[in-house]
C-alpha positions as CSV (number, residue, x, y, z in Angstrom):
1,M,101.8,80.2,62.7
2,T,97.8,79.0,63.6
3,C,97.4,75.9,64.6
4,F,96.0,74.6,61.1
5,T,99.8,75.2,59.8
6,Q,101.9,73.3,62.5
7,A,102.4,69.5,61.0
8,D,101.7,68.0,64.3
9,K,98.0,66.8,64.6
10,S,97.9,66.8,68.3
11,V,98.8,71.1,68.1
12,L,95.3,71.0,66.3
13,V,93.2,69.1,68.8
14,Q,95.0,70.7,71.6
15,A,93.9,74.1,70.4
16,F,91.0,73.1,70.1
17,M,89.9,71.0,73.3
18,D,91.1,74.1,74.8
19,K,88.5,76.8,73.3
20,M,85.7,73.5,73.8
21,K,86.1,74.0,77.3
22,P,84.5,77.1,78.0
23,L,81.6,76.7,75.8
24,V,80.8,73.3,77.0
25,D,80.8,74.6,80.7
26,N,78.1,77.4,78.9
27,M,75.9,74.7,77.9
28,G,76.0,72.9,80.9
29,A,73.1,70.5,80.4
30,K,71.1,71.9,77.4
31,N,71.3,70.0,74.3
32,F,72.0,73.2,71.9
33,L,73.9,76.2,72.4
34,G,70.9,78.3,72.2
35,G,68.4,76.2,74.7
36,A,65.8,74.4,73.2
37,D,66.2,74.3,69.7
38,P,68.2,73.8,67.1
39,C,70.2,77.2,65.3
40,I,72.6,77.5,62.2
41,A,75.6,77.6,64.5
42,D,74.2,74.0,66.6
43,F,74.8,72.4,62.6
44,I,78.3,74.1,62.4
45,L,78.9,73.0,65.8
46,F,78.1,69.3,65.1
47,E,80.9,69.3,61.7
48,M,83.8,70.7,63.4
49,V,83.3,68.3,66.7
50,E,83.0,65.7,64.2
51,F,86.5,66.9,62.4
52,A,88.1,66.7,65.8
53,Q,86.6,63.7,66.6
54,K,88.0,62.1,63.6
55,A,92.0,64.3,64.2
56,S,91.8,63.7,68.2
57,D,91.1,59.7,67.5
58,N,87.8,59.9,68.9
59,A,88.8,62.2,72.4
60,V,86.7,64.4,72.0
61,F,84.1,62.9,73.6
62,G,86.3,61.0,76.3
63,T,86.8,64.5,77.3
64,Y,83.6,66.4,77.2
65,P,81.3,63.5,77.1
66,T,78.1,66.1,77.6
67,M,79.2,67.3,73.8
């Protein structure tokens, strides 16, 4: 069963937070996924973070302030 089919939204939020850690670690101090300039993946990531921010009651930036 995937996290999207759970009745408890905390399962979805925890799955997102767990999967974001390697990405955040890889980005380091870069502003965008590809380095200095945005690419299409940056816009997709932005939408995912906005969704997770709403679902987690604004916990994403508390956990990953460099996001």
